[in-house]
VODRENLUM-806317 format. One record per residue (C-alpha): residue number from 1; residue in three letters; x, y, z. Coordinates in nm, 4 decimals. Example, Ala and Ser with C-alpha at 12.3 -4.5 7.8 and 13.67 -1.06 7.14 Angstrom:
! residues 2
<pavex 1 ALA <1.2300 -0.4500 0.7800>>;
<pavex 2 SER <1.3670 -0.1060 0.7140>>;
This chain:
! residues 242
<pavex 1 UNK <3.1195 7.9157 -8.6207>>;
<pavex 2 UNK <3.1284 7.5716 -8.3549>>;
<pavex 3 UNK <3.4209 7.3770 -8.2466>>;
<pavex 4 UNK <3.4569 7.1553 -8.6345>>;
<pavex 5 UNK <3.7748 7.1789 -8.7805>>;
<pavex 6 UNK <3.6019 7.1082 -9.1469>>;
<pavex 7 UNK <3.4030 7.4866 -9.0719>>;
<pavex 8 UNK <3.7825 7.6793 -9.0487>>;
<pavex 9 UNK <3.8973 7.4307 -9.3483>>;
<pavex 10 UNK <3.5859 7.5811 -9.5600>>;
<pavex 11 UNK <3.5696 7.8829 -9.4404>>;
<pavex 12 UNK <3.9677 7.9386 -9.5748>>;
<pavex 13 UNK <3.8623 7.7610 -9.8900>>;
<pavex 14 UNK <3.5617 8.0101 -9.9281>>;
<pavex 15 UNK <3.8154 8.3619 -9.8133>>;
<pavex 16 UNK <4.0621 8.2567 -10.0734>>;
<pavex 17 UNK <3.8057 8.1516 -10.3986>>;
<pavex 18 UNK <3.6195 8.5063 -10.2932>>;
<pavex 19 UNK <4.0135 8.7066 -10.3008>>;
<pavex 20 UNK <4.1313 8.4940 -10.6220>>;
<pavex 21 UNK <3.8011 8.4942 -10.8335>>;
<pavex 22 UNK <3.5010 8.7558 -10.6567>>;
<pavex 23 UNK <3.2210 8.5935 -10.5623>>;
<pavex 24 UNK <3.1301 8.4297 -10.8964>>;
<pavex 25 UNK <3.4005 8.1980 -10.7298>>;
<pavex 26 UNK <3.3059 8.1541 -10.3728>>;
<pavex 27 UNK <2.9640 8.0804 -10.3862>>;
<pavex 28 UNK <2.9880 7.7248 -10.5767>>;
<pavex 29 UNK <3.2511 7.6496 -10.2561>>;
<pavex 30 UNK <3.0232 7.8321 -10.0045>>;
<pavex 31 UNK <2.7414 7.5914 -10.1850>>;
<pavex 32 UNK <2.9136 7.2979 -10.1642>>;
<pavex 33 UNK <3.1467 7.3001 -9.8182>>;
<pavex 34 UNK <2.7616 7.3734 -9.6613>>;
<pavex 35 UNK <2.5780 7.0454 -9.7904>>;
<pavex 36 UNK <2.8933 6.8432 -9.7150>>;
<pavex 37 UNK <2.8896 7.0193 -9.2900>>;
<pavex 38 UNK <2.4932 6.9689 -9.3022>>;
<pavex 39 UNK <2.5710 6.5753 -9.3818>>;
<pavex 40 UNK <2.8695 6.4863 -9.1685>>;
<pavex 41 UNK <2.7317 6.6933 -8.8695>>;
<pavex 42 UNK <2.3127 6.4909 -8.9499>>;
<pavex 43 UNK <2.5870 6.1834 -8.8731>>;
<pavex 44 UNK <2.7068 6.3036 -8.5648>>;
<pavex 45 UNK <2.4096 6.3667 -8.4075>>;
<pavex 46 UNK <2.3251 5.9971 -8.5367>>;
<pavex 47 UNK <2.5964 5.8995 -8.3636>>;
<pavex 48 UNK <2.4916 6.0997 -8.0180>>;
<pavex 49 UNK <2.3858 5.9008 -7.7686>>;
<pavex 50 UNK <1.9442 5.9117 -7.7021>>;
<pavex 51 UNK <1.7924 6.1668 -7.6198>>;
<pavex 52 UNK <1.4491 6.1396 -7.4196>>;
<pavex 53 UNK <1.4277 5.7912 -7.5273>>;
<pavex 54 UNK <1.7620 5.6793 -7.3622>>;
<pavex 55 UNK <1.6035 5.8151 -6.9827>>;
<pavex 56 UNK <1.2823 5.6137 -7.0285>>;
<pavex 57 UNK <1.4850 5.3339 -7.0831>>;
<pavex 58 UNK <1.6549 5.3856 -6.8068>>;
<pavex 59 UNK <1.3029 5.4658 -6.5885>>;
<pavex 60 UNK <1.2391 5.1056 -6.7367>>;
<pavex 61 UNK <1.4642 4.9244 -6.5800>>;
<pavex 62 UNK <1.4166 5.1135 -6.2588>>;
<pavex 63 UNK <1.0743 4.9801 -6.2389>>;
<pavex 64 UNK <1.1552 4.6298 -6.3266>>;
<pavex 65 UNK <1.4513 4.6358 -6.0217>>;
<pavex 66 UNK <1.1734 4.7933 -5.8493>>;
<pavex 67 UNK <0.8918 4.5166 -5.8919>>;
<pavex 68 UNK <1.1780 4.2230 -5.9212>>;
<pavex 69 UNK <1.2933 4.3247 -5.5587>>;
<pavex 70 UNK <0.8859 4.3603 -5.4087>>;
<pavex 71 UNK <0.8639 4.0542 -5.5731>>;
<pavex 72 UNK <1.1017 3.9236 -5.3591>>;
<pavex 73 UNK <1.0024 4.0358 -5.0574>>;
<pavex 74 UNK <0.7220 3.9065 -5.0752>>;
<pavex 75 UNK <0.8339 3.5669 -5.1203>>;
<pavex 76 UNK <1.0921 3.5867 -4.8126>>;
<pavex 77 UNK <0.7297 3.7264 -4.5777>>;
<pavex 78 UNK <0.4972 3.4379 -4.7534>>;
<pavex 79 UNK <0.7815 3.1689 -4.6738>>;
<pavex 80 UNK <0.8283 3.3456 -4.3235>>;
<pavex 81 UNK <0.4417 3.2455 -4.2396>>;
<pavex 82 UNK <0.5280 2.9393 -4.3468>>;
<pavex 83 UNK <0.7991 2.8584 -4.1341>>;
<pavex 84 UNK <0.5875 2.9740 -3.8134>>;
<pavex 85 UNK <0.2742 2.8119 -3.9309>>;
<pavex 86 UNK <0.4613 2.4818 -3.9676>>;
<pavex 87 UNK <0.6742 2.5781 -3.5840>>;
<pavex 88 UNK <0.3092 2.6250 -3.3916>>;
<pavex 89 UNK <0.1850 2.2757 -3.5753>>;
<pavex 90 UNK <0.4757 2.1170 -3.4927>>;
<pavex 91 UNK <0.4180 2.2620 -3.1472>>;
<pavex 92 UNK <0.0641 2.1470 -3.1490>>;
<pavex 93 UNK <0.1839 1.8122 -3.2310>>;
<pavex 94 UNK <0.5250 1.7996 -2.9569>>;
<pavex 95 UNK <0.3112 1.5532 -2.6906>>;
<pavex 96 UNK <0.3836 1.7287 -2.3330>>;
<pavex 97 UNK <0.6648 1.6299 -2.1137>>;
<pavex 98 UNK <0.5634 1.3291 -1.9058>>;
<pavex 99 UNK <0.4768 1.5086 -1.5154>>;
<pavex 100 UNK <0.8255 1.4869 -1.2451>>;
<pavex 101 UNK <0.7274 1.1625 -1.0444>>;
<pavex 102 UNK <0.9361 1.2689 -0.7467>>;
<pavex 103 UNK <0.8156 0.9197 -0.5431>>;
<pavex 104 UNK <0.9820 0.6885 -0.8000>>;
<pavex 105 UNK <1.2882 0.8663 -0.7822>>;
<pavex 106 UNK <1.2746 0.8394 -0.3988>>;
<pavex 107 UNK <1.1664 0.4529 -0.4785>>;
<pavex 108 UNK <1.4810 0.3582 -0.6813>>;
<pavex 109 UNK <1.7350 0.5697 -0.4435>>;
<pavex 110 UNK <1.5904 0.3196 -0.1483>>;
<pavex 111 UNK <1.5720 -0.0214 -0.3886>>;
<pavex 112 UNK <1.9101 0.0627 -0.4801>>;
<pavex 113 UNK <1.9830 0.0790 -0.0899>>;
<pavex 114 UNK <1.8555 -0.2738 -0.0442>>;
<pavex 115 UNK <1.5238 -0.0792 0.1760>>;
<pavex 116 UNK <1.3041 -0.3593 -0.0698>>;
<pavex 117 UNK <1.0286 -0.2390 0.1344>>;
<pavex 118 UNK <1.0691 0.1068 0.1566>>;
<pavex 119 UNK <1.0811 0.1068 -0.1816>>;
<pavex 120 UNK <0.7879 -0.0614 -0.2501>>;
<pavex 121 UNK <0.5622 0.1990 -0.0568>>;
<pavex 122 UNK <0.7436 0.4417 -0.2783>>;
<pavex 123 UNK <0.6574 0.3237 -0.5684>>;
<pavex 124 UNK <0.3366 0.1821 -0.5665>>;
<pavex 125 UNK <0.2417 0.6424 -0.4114>>;
<pavex 126 UNK <0.4161 0.7019 -0.7625>>;
<pavex 127 UNK <0.2134 0.4780 -0.9745>>;
<pavex 128 UNK <-0.0481 0.6718 -0.8227>>;
<pavex 129 UNK <0.0844 1.0282 -1.0169>>;
<pavex 130 UNK <0.1502 0.7913 -1.3119>>;
<pavex 131 UNK <-0.0020 0.4531 -1.2989>>;
<pavex 132 UNK <0.0361 0.2817 -1.6558>>;
<pavex 133 UNK <0.4324 0.3888 -1.6087>>;
<pavex 134 UNK <0.5916 0.0747 -1.6904>>;
<pavex 135 UNK <0.8825 0.1019 -1.5127>>;
<pavex 136 UNK <0.7259 0.1198 -1.2303>>;
<pavex 137 UNK <0.5200 -0.1569 -1.3092>>;
<pavex 138 UNK <0.8666 -0.3412 -1.3783>>;
<pavex 139 UNK <1.0603 -0.2052 -1.0325>>;
<pavex 140 UNK <0.7433 -0.3240 -0.8250>>;
<pavex 141 UNK <0.8132 -0.6900 -0.9070>>;
<pavex 142 UNK <1.1752 -0.6623 -0.8868>>;
<pavex 143 UNK <1.0960 -0.5270 -0.5400>>;
<pavex 144 UNK <0.8273 -0.7796 -0.4873>>;
<pavex 145 UNK <1.0733 -1.0915 -0.6390>>;
<pavex 146 UNK <1.3325 -0.9408 -0.3436>>;
<pavex 147 UNK <1.0418 -0.9540 -0.0618>>;
<pavex 148 UNK <0.9315 -1.2922 -0.1293>>;
<pavex 149 UNK <0.5726 -1.1721 -0.2199>>;
<pavex 150 UNK <0.4934 -1.4284 -0.5878>>;
<pavex 151 UNK <0.1622 -1.3537 -0.6106>>;
<pavex 152 UNK <0.2385 -0.9165 -0.6099>>;
<pavex 153 UNK <0.5467 -0.9998 -0.8500>>;
<pavex 154 UNK <0.3661 -1.1520 -1.0981>>;
<pavex 155 UNK <0.0601 -0.8831 -1.0930>>;
<pavex 156 UNK <0.2920 -0.5968 -1.1201>>;
<pavex 157 UNK <0.5008 -0.8313 -1.3271>>;
<pavex 158 UNK <0.1482 -0.8893 -1.6228>>;
<pavex 159 UNK <0.0583 -0.4954 -1.5673>>;
<pavex 160 UNK <0.4359 -0.3701 -1.6878>>;
<pavex 161 UNK <0.4101 -0.6301 -1.9868>>;
<pavex 162 UNK <0.0437 -0.5545 -2.0818>>;
<pavex 163 UNK <0.0956 -0.2054 -2.1397>>;
<pavex 164 UNK <0.3863 -0.2581 -2.3618>>;
<pavex 165 UNK <0.7090 -0.3889 -2.1798>>;
<pavex 166 UNK <0.8449 -0.6415 -2.4171>>;
<pavex 167 UNK <1.2551 -0.7115 -2.2908>>;
<pavex 168 UNK <1.1695 -1.0470 -2.2113>>;
<pavex 169 UNK <1.5167 -1.1406 -2.1419>>;
<pavex 170 UNK <1.5567 -0.9184 -1.9029>>;
<pavex 171 UNK <1.2733 -1.1354 -1.7095>>;
<pavex 172 UNK <1.4676 -1.3857 -1.7550>>;
<pavex 173 UNK <1.8281 -1.3194 -1.6796>>;
<pavex 174 UNK <1.7461 -1.0387 -1.4383>>;
<pavex 175 UNK <1.9019 -1.1327 -1.0676>>;
<pavex 176 UNK <1.6484 -0.9665 -0.8975>>;
<pavex 177 UNK <1.3615 -1.1761 -1.0364>>;
<pavex 178 UNK <1.5074 -1.5165 -0.9954>>;
<pavex 179 UNK <1.3170 -1.6224 -0.6527>>;
<pavex 180 UNK <1.0104 -1.5677 -0.9788>>;
<pavex 181 UNK <1.2394 -1.7416 -1.2083>>;
<pavex 182 UNK <1.1771 -2.0752 -0.9593>>;
<pavex 183 UNK <0.7719 -2.0470 -0.9299>>;
<pavex 184 UNK <0.6128 -2.3626 -1.0693>>;
<pavex 185 UNK <0.3816 -2.0835 -1.1780>>;
<pavex 186 UNK <0.5990 -1.9693 -1.3965>>;
<pavex 187 UNK <0.6547 -2.1448 -1.6532>>;
<pavex 188 UNK <0.3030 -2.1159 -1.7524>>;
<pavex 189 UNK <0.3327 -1.7241 -1.7279>>;
<pavex 190 UNK <0.6385 -1.7450 -1.9756>>;
<pavex 191 UNK <0.4446 -1.9986 -2.1803>>;
<pavex 192 UNK <0.1411 -1.7407 -2.1475>>;
<pavex 193 UNK <0.3731 -1.4332 -2.3036>>;
<pavex 194 UNK <0.4819 -1.3362 -1.9435>>;
<pavex 195 UNK <0.0853 -1.2553 -1.9131>>;
<pavex 196 UNK <-0.0595 -1.3834 -1.5554>>;
<pavex 197 UNK <-0.3561 -1.6399 -1.6340>>;
<pavex 198 UNK <-0.7536 -1.5220 -1.5981>>;
<pavex 199 UNK <-0.7489 -1.7452 -1.2955>>;
<pavex 200 UNK <-0.4321 -1.6490 -1.0812>>;
<pavex 201 UNK <-0.5175 -1.2822 -1.1939>>;
<pavex 202 UNK <-0.8222 -1.3368 -1.0123>>;
<pavex 203 UNK <-0.6509 -1.4936 -0.7389>>;
<pavex 204 UNK <-0.3650 -1.2300 -0.6918>>;
<pavex 205 UNK <-0.6081 -0.9775 -0.6817>>;
<pavex 206 UNK <-0.6809 -0.8177 -0.3869>>;
<pavex 207 UNK <-1.0497 -0.7537 -0.2437>>;
<pavex 208 UNK <-1.2473 -0.4381 -0.4777>>;
<pavex 209 UNK <-1.2964 -0.2559 -0.1347>>;
<pavex 210 UNK <-0.9755 -0.3487 0.0086>>;
<pavex 211 UNK <-0.7634 -0.2059 -0.2991>>;
<pavex 212 UNK <-1.0217 0.1005 -0.3771>>;
<pavex 213 UNK <-0.9258 0.1937 0.0069>>;
<pavex 214 UNK <-0.5366 0.1642 -0.0012>>;
<pavex 215 UNK <-0.5525 0.3716 -0.3324>>;
<pavex 216 UNK <-0.7468 0.6736 -0.1286>>;
<pavex 217 UNK <-0.5155 0.6335 0.1314>>;
<pavex 218 UNK <-0.2795 0.6476 -0.0963>>;
<pavex 219 UNK <-0.4440 0.9698 -0.2331>>;
<pavex 220 UNK <-0.4625 1.1307 0.1259>>;
<pavex 221 UNK <-0.1308 1.0719 0.2255>>;
<pavex 222 UNK <0.0587 1.2444 -0.1274>>;
<pavex 223 UNK <-0.2137 1.5202 -0.1079>>;
<pavex 224 UNK <-0.1231 1.5797 0.2713>>;
<pavex 225 UNK <0.2644 1.5847 0.1583>>;
<pavex 226 UNK <0.2216 1.8125 -0.0850>>;
<pavex 227 UNK <0.3089 1.5671 -0.3844>>;
<pavex 228 UNK <-0.0638 1.6196 -0.5054>>;
<pavex 229 UNK <-0.2491 1.9483 -0.5374>>;
<pavex 230 UNK <-0.6244 2.0054 -0.4043>>;
<pavex 231 UNK <-0.7494 1.9506 -0.8091>>;
<pavex 232 UNK <-0.5168 1.6938 -0.8773>>;
<pavex 233 UNK <-0.6404 1.4754 -0.5369>>;
<pavex 234 UNK <-0.9717 1.5067 -0.6630>>;
<pavex 235 UNK <-0.8400 1.4761 -1.0429>>;
<pavex 236 UNK <-0.8159 1.1475 -0.9129>>;
<pavex 237 UNK <-1.0236 1.0378 -0.6741>>;
<pavex 238 UNK <-1.3015 1.1179 -0.9555>>;
<pavex 239 UNK <-1.1012 0.8049 -1.0951>>;
<pavex 240 UNK <-1.1572 0.6341 -0.8775>>;
<pavex 241 UNK <-1.4553 0.6314 -0.7917>>;
<pavex 242 UNK <-1.5674 0.6571 -1.1234>>;
């Protein structure tokens, strides 16, 4: 007998019916209660939680969650891979840092101390390392103007503008260029977009052999002072001898 309270009541009535009416009276009660108990027991079994099918549902849920976690892990790995590719591409595209030029700094220091001749020498040697440095050409123009060497001053100012210098107000107001601005050539220089005419440029340029020899001497001096390595010296000399 199970723990169903209905079974106890049914047993009680069957016993009473048997005592009062015998077996013939107890049998209908027994049949009735048996049928009723079966119906009630079946209903309760239906209300119970799922058997094997419930365990299968949990397994499906766990598999689904595992698939989602795996997908998420793949997405994160792919995102990391794309970020690494982006960083490598950015490093390739990033321009190399300009090479340090100690002679440029020493020239500026001398310029500020009014040692214009020494500044000119350092600036000229610095150009051997960085021939397209706009600031070096402008600084040379200023130093030559202060030492009243107008041809050299116009030449380097012309090169600075050619390389991209566009601060024309500075040319017109810089104190160091005052000597240039009072020269008769300045008006034509200004009208020509702060560039020298072809004839003036040819006149101010030193002879080929003289200029080449001077540049080679500068390279030799830089190598001896340790500013240029042997390989850099040979590379620069090769460019000059072309």
